[in-house]
Structure formats: structure tokens, C-alpha cells
PDB file of N, H, CA, C and O in Angstrom:
ATOM      1  N   MET A   1     -11.486  15.298 -55.060  1.00  0.00           N
ATOM      2  CA  MET A   1     -12.077  14.364 -54.012  1.00  0.00           C
ATOM      3  C   MET A   1     -10.868  13.970 -53.095  1.00  0.00           C
ATOM      4  O   MET A   1     -11.112  13.806 -51.899  1.00  0.00           O
ATOM      5  N   ALA A   2      -9.743  13.825 -53.492  1.00  0.00           N
ATOM      6  H   ALA A   2      -9.545  13.958 -54.464  1.00  0.00           H
ATOM      7  CA  ALA A   2      -8.604  13.419 -52.567  1.00  0.00           C
ATOM      8  C   ALA A   2      -8.330  14.514 -51.572  1.00  0.00           C
ATOM      9  O   ALA A   2      -8.080  14.251 -50.396  1.00  0.00           O
ATOM     10  N   LYS A   3      -8.380  15.839 -52.080  1.00  0.00           N
ATOM     11  H   LYS A   3      -8.583  16.053 -53.035  1.00  0.00           H
ATOM     12  CA  LYS A   3      -8.090  16.876 -51.056  1.00  0.00           C
ATOM     13  C   LYS A   3      -9.144  16.851 -49.920  1.00  0.00           C
ATOM     14  O   LYS A   3      -8.783  16.960 -48.748  1.00  0.00           O
ATOM     15  N   ASN A   4     -10.432  16.709 -50.261  1.00  0.00           N
ATOM     16  H   ASN A   4     -10.725  16.620 -51.213  1.00  0.00           H
ATOM     17  CA  ASN A   4     -11.456  16.662 -49.351  1.00  0.00           C
ATOM     18  C   ASN A   4     -11.322  15.589 -48.291  1.00  0.00           C
ATOM     19  O   ASN A   4     -11.634  15.780 -47.116  1.00  0.00           O
ATOM     20  N   LYS A   5     -10.834  14.432 -48.774  1.00  0.00           N
ATOM     21  H   LYS A   5     -10.580  14.277 -49.729  1.00  0.00           H
ATOM     22  CA  LYS A   5     -10.544  13.328 -47.785  1.00  0.00           C
ATOM     23  C   LYS A   5      -9.461  13.734 -46.890  1.00  0.00           C
ATOM     24  O   LYS A   5      -9.612  13.507 -45.689  1.00  0.00           O
ATOM     25  N   GLN A   6      -8.366  14.314 -47.309  1.00  0.00           N
ATOM     26  H   GLN A   6      -8.244  14.498 -48.284  1.00  0.00           H
ATOM     27  CA  GLN A   6      -7.196  14.664 -46.516  1.00  0.00           C
ATOM     28  C   GLN A   6      -7.665  15.825 -45.476  1.00  0.00           C
ATOM     29  O   GLN A   6      -7.234  15.781 -44.323  1.00  0.00           O
ATOM     30  N   GLN A   7      -8.496  16.802 -45.859  1.00  0.00           N
ATOM     31  H   GLN A   7      -8.846  16.837 -46.795  1.00  0.00           H
ATOM     32  CA  GLN A   7      -9.028  17.767 -45.009  1.00  0.00           C
ATOM     33  C   GLN A   7      -9.891  17.163 -43.939  1.00  0.00           C
ATOM     34  O   GLN A   7      -9.784  17.549 -42.775  1.00  0.00           O
ATOM     35  N   LYS A   8     -10.721  16.251 -44.281  1.00  0.00           N
ATOM     36  H   LYS A   8     -10.808  15.937 -45.227  1.00  0.00           H
ATOM     37  CA  LYS A   8     -11.484  15.526 -43.302  1.00  0.00           C
ATOM     38  C   LYS A   8     -10.632  14.785 -42.246  1.00  0.00           C
ATOM     39  O   LYS A   8     -10.872  14.838 -41.039  1.00  0.00           O
ATOM     40  N   LYS A   9      -9.629  14.099 -42.797  1.00  0.00           N
ATOM     41  H   LYS A   9      -9.434  14.056 -43.777  1.00  0.00           H
ATOM     42  CA  LYS A   9      -8.753  13.339 -41.964  1.00  0.00           C
ATOM     43  C   LYS A   9      -8.069  14.293 -40.911  1.00  0.00           C
ATOM     44  O   LYS A   9      -8.004  14.021 -39.713  1.00  0.00           O
ATOM     45  N   LYS A  10      -7.598  15.367 -41.450  1.00  0.00           N
ATOM     46  H   LYS A  10      -7.651  15.588 -42.424  1.00  0.00           H
ATOM     47  CA  LYS A  10      -6.821  16.390 -40.540  1.00  0.00           C
ATOM     48  C   LYS A  10      -7.744  16.950 -39.519  1.00  0.00           C
ATOM     49  O   LYS A  10      -7.345  17.110 -38.365  1.00  0.00           O
ATOM     50  N   LYS A  11      -9.109  17.296 -39.922  1.00  0.00           N
ATOM     51  H   LYS A  11      -9.433  17.166 -40.860  1.00  0.00           H
ATOM     52  CA  LYS A  11     -10.043  17.813 -38.935  1.00  0.00           C
ATOM     53  C   LYS A  11     -10.302  16.778 -37.957  1.00  0.00           C
ATOM     54  O   LYS A  11     -10.360  17.105 -36.772  1.00  0.00           O
ATOM     55  N   ARG A  12     -10.469  15.536 -38.310  1.00  0.00           N
ATOM     56  H   ARG A  12     -10.422  15.270 -39.273  1.00  0.00           H
ATOM     57  CA  ARG A  12     -10.759  14.493 -37.341  1.00  0.00           C
ATOM     58  C   ARG A  12      -9.588  14.303 -36.388  1.00  0.00           C
ATOM     59  O   ARG A  12      -9.790  14.137 -35.185  1.00  0.00           O
ATOM     60  N   GLU A  13      -8.421  14.323 -36.890  1.00  0.00           N
ATOM     61  H   GLU A  13      -8.258  14.458 -37.867  1.00  0.00           H
ATOM     62  CA  GLU A  13      -7.245  14.169 -36.097  1.00  0.00           C
ATOM     63  C   GLU A  13      -6.994  15.363 -35.088  1.00  0.00           C
ATOM     64  O   GLU A  13      -6.430  15.176 -34.009  1.00  0.00           O
ATOM     65  N   ARG A  14      -7.402  16.479 -35.463  1.00  0.00           N
ATOM     66  H   ARG A  14      -7.860  16.631 -36.338  1.00  0.00           H
ATOM     67  CA  ARG A  14      -7.290  17.663 -34.689  1.00  0.00           C
ATOM     68  C   ARG A  14      -8.421  17.582 -33.605  1.00  0.00           C
ATOM     69  O   ARG A  14      -8.195  17.945 -32.450  1.00  0.00           O
ATOM     70  N   ARG A  15      -9.572  17.127 -33.977  1.00  0.00           N
ATOM     71  H   ARG A  15      -9.755  16.832 -34.915  1.00  0.00           H
ATOM     72  CA  ARG A  15     -10.669  17.030 -32.960  1.00  0.00           C
ATOM     73  C   ARG A  15     -10.359  16.004 -31.860  1.00  0.00           C
ATOM     74  O   ARG A  15     -10.548  16.221 -30.663  1.00  0.00           O
ATOM     75  N   VAL A  16      -9.840  14.811 -32.399  1.00  0.00           N
ATOM     76  H   VAL A  16      -9.687  14.635 -33.372  1.00  0.00           H
ATOM     77  CA  VAL A  16      -9.438  13.829 -31.442  1.00  0.00           C
ATOM     78  C   VAL A  16      -8.288  14.262 -30.421  1.00  0.00           C
ATOM     79  O   VAL A  16      -8.256  13.918 -29.240  1.00  0.00           O
ATOM     80  N   ALA A  17      -7.450  14.984 -30.992  1.00  0.00           N
ATOM     81  H   ALA A  17      -7.476  15.264 -31.952  1.00  0.00           H
ATOM     82  CA  ALA A  17      -6.289  15.481 -30.110  1.00  0.00           C
ATOM     83  C   ALA A  17      -6.845  16.451 -29.097  1.00  0.00           C
ATOM     84  O   ALA A  17      -6.407  16.463 -27.946  1.00  0.00           O
ATOM     85  N   GLN A  18      -7.808  17.270 -29.502  1.00  0.00           N
ATOM     86  H   GLN A  18      -8.164  17.260 -30.437  1.00  0.00           H
ATOM     87  CA  GLN A  18      -8.467  18.222 -28.626  1.00  0.00           C
ATOM     88  C   GLN A  18      -9.148  17.551 -27.461  1.00  0.00           C
ATOM     89  O   GLN A  18      -9.026  17.950 -26.303  1.00  0.00           O
ATOM     90  N   GLU A  19      -9.911  16.455 -27.843  1.00  0.00           N
ATOM     91  H   GLU A  19     -10.011  16.131 -28.784  1.00  0.00           H
ATOM     92  CA  GLU A  19     -10.606  15.710 -26.821  1.00  0.00           C
ATOM     93  C   GLU A  19      -9.675  15.137 -25.910  1.00  0.00           C
ATOM     94  O   GLU A  19      -9.861  15.273 -24.701  1.00  0.00           O
ATOM     95  N   LYS A  20      -8.594  14.449 -26.399  1.00  0.00           N
ATOM     96  H   LYS A  20      -8.443  14.339 -27.381  1.00  0.00           H
ATOM     97  CA  LYS A  20      -7.615  13.822 -25.609  1.00  0.00           C
ATOM     98  C   LYS A  20      -7.017  14.805 -24.555  1.00  0.00           C
ATOM     99  O   LYS A  20      -6.898  14.481 -23.374  1.00  0.00           O
ATOM    100  N   HIS A  21      -6.667  15.957 -25.016  1.00  0.00           N
ATOM    101  H   HIS A  21      -6.764  16.221 -25.976  1.00  0.00           H
ATOM    102  CA  HIS A  21      -6.090  17.074 -24.241  1.00  0.00           C
ATOM    103  C   HIS A  21      -7.071  17.519 -23.059  1.00  0.00           C
ATOM    104  O   HIS A  21      -6.673  17.729 -21.913  1.00  0.00           O
ATOM    105  N   ALA A  22      -8.418  17.640 -23.481  1.00  0.00           N
ATOM    106  H   ALA A  22      -8.741  17.470 -24.412  1.00  0.00           H
ATOM    107  CA  ALA A  22      -9.318  18.101 -22.547  1.00  0.00           C
ATOM    108  C   ALA A  22      -9.502  17.004 -21.449  1.00  0.00           C
ATOM    109  O   ALA A  22      -9.504  17.274 -20.248  1.00  0.00           O
ATOM    110  N   ALA A  23      -9.663  15.706 -21.970  1.00  0.00           N
ATOM    111  H   ALA A  23      -9.662  15.486 -22.945  1.00  0.00           H
ATOM    112  CA  ALA A  23      -9.727  14.701 -20.952  1.00  0.00           C
ATOM    113  C   ALA A  23      -8.490  14.507 -19.993  1.00  0.00           C
ATOM    114  O   ALA A  23      -8.684  14.094 -18.849  1.00  0.00           O
ATOM    115  N   ALA A  24      -7.313  14.779 -20.413  1.00  0.00           N
ATOM    116  H   ALA A  24      -7.156  15.114 -21.342  1.00  0.00           H
ATOM    117  CA  ALA A  24      -6.215  14.716 -19.639  1.00  0.00           C
ATOM    118  C   ALA A  24      -6.116  15.815 -18.591  1.00  0.00           C
ATOM    119  O   ALA A  24      -5.738  15.657 -17.430  1.00  0.00           O
ATOM    120  N   THR A  25      -6.519  16.981 -19.177  1.00  0.00           N
ATOM    121  H   THR A  25      -6.826  17.109 -20.120  1.00  0.00           H
ATOM    122  CA  THR A  25      -6.684  18.147 -18.195  1.00  0.00           C
ATOM    123  C   THR A  25      -7.803  17.856 -17.013  1.00  0.00           C
ATOM    124  O   THR A  25      -7.568  18.084 -15.826  1.00  0.00           O
ATOM    125  N   ARG A  26      -8.891  17.389 -17.440  1.00  0.00           N
ATOM    126  H   ARG A  26      -9.082  17.204 -18.404  1.00  0.00           H
ATOM    127  CA  ARG A  26      -9.828  16.978 -16.393  1.00  0.00           C
ATOM    128  C   ARG A  26      -9.370  15.968 -15.503  1.00  0.00           C
ATOM    129  O   ARG A  26      -9.646  16.093 -14.310  1.00  0.00           O
ATOM    130  N   ARG A  27      -8.674  14.924 -15.917  1.00  0.00           N
ATOM    131  H   ARG A  27      -8.451  14.822 -16.887  1.00  0.00           H
ATOM    132  CA  ARG A  27      -8.100  13.850 -15.081  1.00  0.00           C
ATOM    133  C   ARG A  27      -7.145  14.421 -14.149  1.00  0.00           C
ATOM    134  O   ARG A  27      -7.164  14.025 -12.984  1.00  0.00           O
ATOM    135  N   ARG A  28      -6.230  15.389 -14.555  1.00  0.00           N
ATOM    136  H   ARG A  28      -6.214  15.710 -15.502  1.00  0.00           H
ATOM    137  CA  ARG A  28      -5.242  15.936 -13.703  1.00  0.00           C
ATOM    138  C   ARG A  28      -5.914  16.773 -12.680  1.00  0.00           C
ATOM    139  O   ARG A  28      -5.487  16.770 -11.526  1.00  0.00           O
ATOM    140  N   ALA A  29      -6.904  17.465 -13.015  1.00  0.00           N
ATOM    141  H   ALA A  29      -7.251  17.467 -13.953  1.00  0.00           H
ATOM    142  CA  ALA A  29      -7.673  18.340 -11.975  1.00  0.00           C
ATOM    143  C   ALA A  29      -8.336  17.464 -11.043  1.00  0.00           C
ATOM    144  O   ALA A  29      -8.416  17.816  -9.866  1.00  0.00           O
ATOM    145  N   GLN A  30      -8.846  16.315 -11.442  1.00  0.00           N
ATOM    146  H   GLN A  30      -8.781  16.029 -12.398  1.00  0.00           H
ATOM    147  CA  GLN A  30      -9.528  15.289 -10.578  1.00  0.00           C
ATOM    148  C   GLN A  30      -8.456  14.754  -9.543  1.00  0.00           C
ATOM    149  O   GLN A  30      -8.664  14.754  -8.330  1.00  0.00           O
ATOM    150  N   GLU A  31      -7.292  14.299 -10.133  1.00  0.00           N
ATOM    151  H   GLU A  31      -7.124  14.300 -11.119  1.00  0.00           H
ATOM    152  CA  GLU A  31      -6.287  13.765  -9.254  1.00  0.00           C
ATOM    153  C   GLU A  31      -5.832  14.692  -8.162  1.00  0.00           C
ATOM    154  O   GLU A  31      -5.615  14.284  -7.021  1.00  0.00           O
ATOM    155  N   LYS A  32      -5.681  16.018  -8.549  1.00  0.00           N
ATOM    156  H   LYS A  32      -5.857  16.349  -9.476  1.00  0.00           H
ATOM    157  CA  LYS A  32      -5.230  17.087  -7.651  1.00  0.00           C
ATOM    158  C   LYS A  32      -6.097  17.105  -6.651  1.00  0.00           C
ATOM    159  O   LYS A  32      -5.622  16.963  -5.525  1.00  0.00           O
ATOM    160  N   THR A  33      -7.420  17.262  -6.774  1.00  0.00           N
ATOM    161  H   THR A  33      -7.807  17.377  -7.689  1.00  0.00           H
ATOM    162  CA  THR A  33      -8.385  17.405  -5.715  1.00  0.00           C
ATOM    163  C   THR A  33      -8.451  16.195  -4.808  1.00  0.00           C
ATOM    164  O   THR A  33      -8.647  16.336  -3.601  1.00  0.00           O
ATOM    165  N   THR A  34      -8.286  14.974  -5.388  1.00  0.00           N
ATOM    166  H   THR A  34      -8.127  14.861  -6.369  1.00  0.00           H
ATOM    167  CA  THR A  34      -8.320  13.842  -4.483  1.00  0.00           C
ATOM    168  C   THR A  34      -7.110  13.747  -3.640  1.00  0.00           C
ATOM    169  O   THR A  34      -7.177  13.333  -2.482  1.00  0.00           O
ATOM    170  N   LYS A  35      -5.891  14.159  -4.252  1.00  0.00           N
ATOM    171  H   LYS A  35      -5.836  14.495  -5.192  1.00  0.00           H
ATOM    172  CA  LYS A  35      -4.791  14.224  -3.402  1.00  0.00           C
ATOM    173  C   LYS A  35      -4.825  15.076  -2.256  1.00  0.00           C
ATOM    174  O   LYS A  35      -4.426  14.717  -1.148  1.00  0.00           O
ATOM    175  N   GLU A  36      -5.363  16.352  -2.550  1.00  0.00           N
ATOM    176  H   GLU A  36      -5.687  16.644  -3.450  1.00  0.00           H
ATOM    177  CA  GLU A  36      -5.497  17.374  -1.535  1.00  0.00           C
ATOM    178  C   GLU A  36      -6.419  16.920  -0.483  1.00  0.00           C
ATOM    179  O   GLU A  36      -6.150  17.228   0.678  1.00  0.00           O
ATOM    180  N   SER A  37      -7.560  16.168  -0.759  1.00  0.00           N
ATOM    181  H   SER A  37      -7.778  15.918  -1.702  1.00  0.00           H
ATOM    182  CA  SER A  37      -8.503  15.715   0.179  1.00  0.00           C
ATOM    183  C   SER A  37      -7.880  14.655   1.031  1.00  0.00           C
ATOM    184  O   SER A  37      -8.183  14.581   2.222  1.00  0.00           O
ATOM    185  N   GLN A  38      -6.967  13.776   0.447  1.00  0.00           N
ATOM    186  H   GLN A  38      -6.721  13.836  -0.520  1.00  0.00           H
ATOM    187  CA  GLN A  38      -6.350  12.725   1.242  1.00  0.00           C
ATOM    188  C   GLN A  38      -5.273  13.345   2.130  1.00  0.00           C
ATOM    189  O   GLN A  38      -5.129  12.817   3.233  1.00  0.00           O
ATOM    190  N   LYS A  39      -4.564  14.293   1.848  1.00  0.00           N
ATOM    191  H   LYS A  39      -4.680  14.722   0.952  1.00  0.00           H
ATOM    192  CA  LYS A  39      -3.556  14.848   2.461  1.00  0.00           C
ATOM    193  C   LYS A  39      -3.905  15.567   3.828  1.00  0.00           C
ATOM    194  O   LYS A  39      -3.096  15.680   4.749  1.00  0.00           O
ATOM    195  N   SER A  40      -5.220  16.044   3.851  1.00  0.00           N
ATOM    196  H   SER A  40      -5.877  15.952   3.103  1.00  0.00           H
ATOM    197  CA  SER A  40      -5.589  16.835   5.006  1.00  0.00           C
ATOM    198  C   SER A  40      -5.555  16.006   6.281  1.00  0.00           C
ATOM    199  O   SER A  40      -6.183  14.947   6.298  1.00  0.00           O
ATOM    200  N   VAL A  41      -4.912  16.377   7.287  1.00  0.00           N
ATOM    201  H   VAL A  41      -4.401  17.237   7.274  1.00  0.00           H
ATOM    202  CA  VAL A  41      -4.831  15.704   8.434  1.00  0.00           C
ATOM    203  C   VAL A  41      -5.731  16.492   9.539  1.00  0.00           C
ATOM    204  O   VAL A  41      -5.697  17.718   9.643  1.00  0.00           O
ATOM    205  N   PRO A  42      -6.482  15.708  10.294  1.00  0.00           N
ATOM    206  CA  PRO A  42      -7.377  16.312  11.289  1.00  0.00           C
ATOM    207  C   PRO A  42      -6.592  17.111  12.281  1.00  0.00           C
ATOM    208  O   PRO A  42      -5.455  16.790  12.627  1.00  0.00           O
ATOM    209  N   GLU A  43      -7.286  18.254  12.769  1.00  0.00           N
ATOM    210  H   GLU A  43      -8.210  18.515  12.488  1.00  0.00           H
ATOM    211  CA  GLU A  43      -6.601  19.162  13.699  1.00  0.00           C
ATOM    212  C   GLU A  43      -6.133  18.611  14.984  1.00  0.00           C
ATOM    213  O   GLU A  43      -5.178  19.076  15.605  1.00  0.00           O
ATOM    214  N   ARG A  44      -6.907  17.511  15.391  1.00  0.00           N
ATOM    215  H   ARG A  44      -7.683  17.133  14.887  1.00  0.00           H
ATOM    216  CA  ARG A  44      -6.658  16.897  16.615  1.00  0.00           C
ATOM    217  C   ARG A  44      -5.286  16.105  16.516  1.00  0.00           C
ATOM    218  O   ARG A  44      -4.490  16.094  17.455  1.00  0.00           O
ATOM    219  N   THR A  45      -5.058  15.443  15.315  1.00  0.00           N
ATOM    220  H   THR A  45      -5.704  15.452  14.552  1.00  0.00           H
ATOM    221  CA  THR A  45      -3.823  14.675  15.227  1.00  0.00           C
ATOM    222  C   THR A  45      -2.723  15.584  15.205  1.00  0.00           C
ATOM    223  O   THR A  45      -1.662  15.252  15.733  1.00  0.00           O
ATOM    224  N   LYS A  46      -2.880  16.859  14.571  1.00  0.00           N
ATOM    225  H   LYS A  46      -3.742  17.128  14.142  1.00  0.00           H
ATOM    226  CA  LYS A  46      -1.707  17.739  14.553  1.00  0.00           C
ATOM    227  C   LYS A  46      -1.404  18.149  15.905  1.00  0.00           C
ATOM    228  O   LYS A  46      -0.218  18.263  16.213  1.00  0.00           O
ATOM    229  N   ARG A  47      -2.349  18.396  16.795  1.00  0.00           N
ATOM    230  H   ARG A  47      -3.313  18.303  16.544  1.00  0.00           H
ATOM    231  CA  ARG A  47      -2.043  18.804  18.071  1.00  0.00           C
ATOM    232  C   ARG A  47      -1.359  17.773  18.888  1.00  0.00           C
ATOM    233  O   ARG A  47      -0.437  18.047  19.656  1.00  0.00           O
ATOM    234  N   ILE A  48      -1.859  16.508  18.695  1.00  0.00           N
ATOM    235  H   ILE A  48      -2.608  16.285  18.071  1.00  0.00           H
ATOM    236  CA  ILE A  48      -1.127  15.297  19.378  1.00  0.00           C
ATOM    237  C   ILE A  48       0.216  15.180  18.897  1.00  0.00           C
ATOM    238  O   ILE A  48       1.073  14.970  19.756  1.00  0.00           O
ATOM    239  N   GLU A  49       0.559  15.266  17.766  1.00  0.00           N
ATOM    240  H   GLU A  49      -0.137  15.437  17.068  1.00  0.00           H
ATOM    241  CA  GLU A  49       1.976  15.125  17.262  1.00  0.00           C
ATOM    242  C   GLU A  49       2.785  16.196  17.786  1.00  0.00           C
ATOM    243  O   GLU A  49       3.936  15.981  18.166  1.00  0.00           O
ATOM    244  N   ALA A  50       2.245  17.357  17.830  1.00  0.00           N
ATOM    245  H   ALA A  50       1.310  17.532  17.521  1.00  0.00           H
ATOM    246  CA  ALA A  50       3.100  18.557  18.367  1.00  0.00           C
ATOM    247  C   ALA A  50       3.410  18.348  19.812  1.00  0.00           C
ATOM    248  O   ALA A  50       4.524  18.617  20.261  1.00  0.00           O
ATOM    249  N   ALA A  51       2.464  17.883  20.529  1.00  0.00           N
ATOM    250  H   ALA A  51       1.559  17.665  20.164  1.00  0.00           H
ATOM    251  CA  ALA A  51       2.631  17.617  22.041  1.00  0.00           C
ATOM    252  C   ALA A  51       3.516  16.420  22.388  1.00  0.00           C
ATOM    253  O   ALA A  51       4.124  16.410  23.459  1.00  0.00           O
ATOM    254  N   ALA A  52       3.606  15.430  21.533  1.00  0.00           N
ATOM    255  H   ALA A  52       3.111  15.438  20.664  1.00  0.00           H
ATOM    256  CA  ALA A  52       4.406  14.264  21.913  1.00  0.00           C
ATOM    257  C   ALA A  52       5.894  14.495  21.805  1.00  0.00           C
ATOM    258  O   ALA A  52       6.339  15.113  20.838  1.00  0.00           O
ATOM    259  N   PRO A  53       6.611  14.069  22.666  1.00  0.00           N
ATOM    260  CA  PRO A  53       8.104  14.194  22.661  1.00  0.00           C
ATOM    261  C   PRO A  53       8.700  13.368  21.513  1.00  0.00           C
ATOM    262  O   PRO A  53       8.200  12.289  21.196  1.00  0.00           O
ATOM    263  N   LYS A  54       9.773  13.881  20.894  1.00  0.00           N
ATOM    264  H   LYS A  54      10.179  14.757  21.151  1.00  0.00           H
ATOM    265  CA  LYS A  54      10.510  13.081  19.860  1.00  0.00           C
ATOM    266  C   LYS A  54      11.344  11.924  20.507  1.00  0.00           C
ATOM    267  O   LYS A  54      12.151  12.150  21.409  1.00  0.00           O
ATOM    268  N   THR A  55      11.127  10.763  20.038  1.00  0.00           N
ATOM    269  H   THR A  55      10.472  10.579  19.305  1.00  0.00           H
ATOM    270  CA  THR A  55      11.922   9.621  20.631  1.00  0.00           C
ATOM    271  C   THR A  55      12.886   8.987  19.696  1.00  0.00           C
ATOM    272  O   THR A  55      12.900   7.764  19.552  1.00  0.00           O
ATOM    273  N   ASP A  56      13.708   9.792  19.043  1.00  0.00           N
ATOM    274  H   ASP A  56      13.696  10.785  19.160  1.00  0.00           H
ATOM    275  CA  ASP A  56      14.677   9.269  18.011  1.00  0.00           C
ATOM    276  C   ASP A  56      16.131   9.377  18.499  1.00  0.00           C
ATOM    277  O   ASP A  56      17.038   9.545  17.684  1.00  0.00           O
ATOM    278  N   TYR A  57      16.357   9.287  19.777  1.00  0.00           N
ATOM    279  H   TYR A  57      15.621   9.150  20.440  1.00  0.00           H
ATOM    280  CA  TYR A  57      17.593   9.273  20.473  1.00  0.00           C
ATOM    281  C   TYR A  57      18.164   7.896  20.385  1.00  0.00           C
ATOM    282  O   TYR A  57      17.518   6.944  20.823  1.00  0.00           O
ATOM    283  N   ILE A  58      19.330   7.740  19.848  1.00  0.00           N
ATOM    284  H   ILE A  58      19.855   8.513  19.493  1.00  0.00           H
ATOM    285  CA  ILE A  58      20.045   6.458  19.702  1.00  0.00           C
ATOM    286  C   ILE A  58      21.462   6.573  20.317  1.00  0.00           C
ATOM    287  O   ILE A  58      22.262   7.335  19.774  1.00  0.00           O
ATOM    288  N   PRO A  59      21.831   5.856  21.430  1.00  0.00           N
ATOM    289  CA  PRO A  59      23.033   6.116  22.083  1.00  0.00           C
ATOM    290  C   PRO A  59      24.094   5.391  21.115  1.00  0.00           C
ATOM    291  O   PRO A  59      23.891   4.303  20.577  1.00  0.00           O
ATOM    292  N   THR A  60      25.298   6.194  20.973  1.00  0.00           N
ATOM    293  H   THR A  60      25.463   7.079  21.410  1.00  0.00           H
ATOM    294  CA  THR A  60      26.256   5.545  20.031  1.00  0.00           C
ATOM    295  C   THR A  60      27.396   4.903  20.659  1.00  0.00           C
ATOM    296  O   THR A  60      28.075   4.116  20.000  1.00  0.00           O
ATOM    297  N   ASN A  61      27.683   5.171  21.908  1.00  0.00           N
ATOM    298  H   ASN A  61      27.131   5.811  22.444  1.00  0.00           H
ATOM    299  CA  ASN A  61      28.856   4.582  22.550  1.00  0.00           C
ATOM    300  C   ASN A  61      28.383   3.651  23.583  1.00  0.00           C
ATOM    301  O   ASN A  61      28.382   4.012  24.759  1.00  0.00           O
ATOM    302  N   LYS A  62      27.955   2.400  23.214  1.00  0.00           N
ATOM    303  H   LYS A  62      27.956   2.106  22.258  1.00  0.00           H
ATOM    304  CA  LYS A  62      27.504   1.418  24.087  1.00  0.00           C
ATOM    305  C   LYS A  62      28.695   0.541  24.437  1.00  0.00           C
ATOM    306  O   LYS A  62      29.518   0.149  23.610  1.00  0.00           O
ATOM    307  N   LYS A  63      28.713   0.263  25.766  1.00  0.00           N
ATOM    308  H   LYS A  63      28.044   0.582  26.438  1.00  0.00           H
ATOM    309  CA  LYS A  63      29.842  -0.672  26.154  1.00  0.00           C
ATOM    310  C   LYS A  63      29.330  -2.090  25.888  1.00  0.00           C
ATOM    311  O   LYS A  63      28.145  -2.393  26.026  1.00  0.00           O
ATOM    312  N   SER A  64      30.256  -2.917  25.509  1.00  0.00           N
ATOM    313  H   SER A  64      31.219  -2.670  25.396  1.00  0.00           H
ATOM    314  CA  SER A  64      29.819  -4.291  25.310  1.00  0.00           C
ATOM    315  C   SER A  64      29.670  -4.953  26.633  1.00  0.00           C
ATOM    316  O   SER A  64      30.376  -4.621  27.586  1.00  0.00           O
ATOM    317  N   PRO A  65      28.722  -5.929  26.714  1.00  0.00           N
ATOM    318  CA  PRO A  65      28.471  -6.633  28.075  1.00  0.00           C
ATOM    319  C   PRO A  65      29.619  -7.500  28.416  1.00  0.00           C
ATOM    320  O   PRO A  65      29.817  -7.763  29.602  1.00  0.00           O
ATOM    321  N   PHE A  66      30.432  -7.994  27.455  1.00  0.00           N
ATOM    322  H   PHE A  66      30.272  -7.781  26.492  1.00  0.00           H
ATOM    323  CA  PHE A  66      31.564  -8.771  27.771  1.00  0.00           C
ATOM    324  C   PHE A  66      32.530  -8.042  28.691  1.00  0.00           C
ATOM    325  O   PHE A  66      32.897  -8.583  29.734  1.00  0.00           O
ATOM    326  N   THR A  67      32.972  -6.777  28.325  1.00  0.00           N
ATOM    327  H   THR A  67      32.673  -6.337  27.478  1.00  0.00           H
ATOM    328  CA  THR A  67      33.899  -5.987  29.162  1.00  0.00           C
ATOM    329  C   THR A  67      33.364  -5.656  30.464  1.00  0.00           C
ATOM    330  O   THR A  67      34.119  -5.575  31.433  1.00  0.00           O
ATOM    331  N   GLN A  68      31.989  -5.439  30.571  1.00  0.00           N
ATOM    332  H   GLN A  68      31.375  -5.505  29.784  1.00  0.00           H
ATOM    333  CA  GLN A  68      31.415  -5.209  31.898  1.00  0.00           C
ATOM    334  C   GLN A  68      31.503  -6.509  32.845  1.00  0.00           C
ATOM    335  O   GLN A  68      31.707  -6.399  34.054  1.00  0.00           O
ATOM    336  N   ARG A  69      31.340  -7.691  32.230  1.00  0.00           N
ATOM    337  H   ARG A  69      31.175  -7.780  31.248  1.00  0.00           H
ATOM    338  CA  ARG A  69      31.423  -8.824  33.144  1.00  0.00           C
ATOM    339  C   ARG A  69      32.836  -9.146  33.524  1.00  0.00           C
ATOM    340  O   ARG A  69      33.078  -9.765  34.560  1.00  0.00           O
ATOM    341  N   ARG A  70      33.767  -8.741  32.711  1.00  0.00           N
ATOM    342  H   ARG A  70      33.570  -8.238  31.870  1.00  0.00           H
ATOM    343  CA  ARG A  70      35.201  -9.060  32.936  1.00  0.00           C
ATOM    344  C   ARG A  70      35.924  -8.018  33.704  1.00  0.00           C
ATOM    345  O   ARG A  70      37.073  -8.169  34.120  1.00  0.00           O
ATOM    346  N   GLY A  71      35.168  -6.899  33.885  1.00  0.00           N
ATOM    347  H   GLY A  71      34.235  -6.776  33.548  1.00  0.00           H
ATOM    348  CA  GLY A  71      35.856  -5.767  34.467  1.00  0.00           C
ATOM    349  C   GLY A  71      36.135  -6.001  35.997  1.00  0.00           C
ATOM    350  O   GLY A  71      37.057  -5.380  36.526  1.00  0.00           O
ATOM    351  N   GLY A  72      35.480  -6.749  36.617  1.00  0.00           N
ATOM    352  H   GLY A  72      34.731  -7.254  36.187  1.00  0.00           H
ATOM    353  CA  GLY A  72      35.653  -7.056  38.049  1.00  0.00           C
ATOM    354  C   GLY A  72      35.074  -6.086  38.977  1.00  0.00           C
ATOM    355  O   GLY A  72      35.290  -6.199  40.184  1.00  0.00           O
ATOM    356  N   GLY A  73      34.380  -5.174  38.520  1.00  0.00           N
ATOM    357  H   GLY A  73      34.205  -5.082  37.540  1.00  0.00           H
ATOM    358  CA  GLY A  73      33.451  -4.277  39.110  1.00  0.00           C
ATOM    359  C   GLY A  73      33.869  -3.524  40.297  1.00  0.00           C
ATOM    360  O   GLY A  73      33.090  -2.738  40.835  1.00  0.00           O
TER     361      GLY A  73
END
């Protein structure tokens, strides 16, 4: 009788593990499809971004206003 109980326990553990694995696989597939649908950018937005000029220019050598005032011009 003890062997029968152990076999049942092992079968149950295996079945539960398979169910968990299947659920995780389904969840991963679901997340992948939702991420892909959220990432899609409309074609109009792509065109607007491509046409807009980049405005990330930052001047590095700025003169201080103090020296300009004291310069005597």
C-alpha cells in the first residue's frame, strides 16, 4: 500500500508541474502579444518624427554675463 501512495504522489506532483509549466507558457505568450500591440506606433507619428528637426544642440562655451558687462564694449 505504501508504494501505491508514493506512486500517486509522484504522479500528482508531475501533473501539477506540467500544469504550472503550461500556464507559464500561456502567460508568456500573452505578455508577448500585448507588448507587441503596445509598441506599435502609428504610421503618421513615424512620419512626423522623421520630418521634425532634432533640437538637442547645447552650446558649450557660453560667456558669462559678468564679463560682457565689464568689457566696456
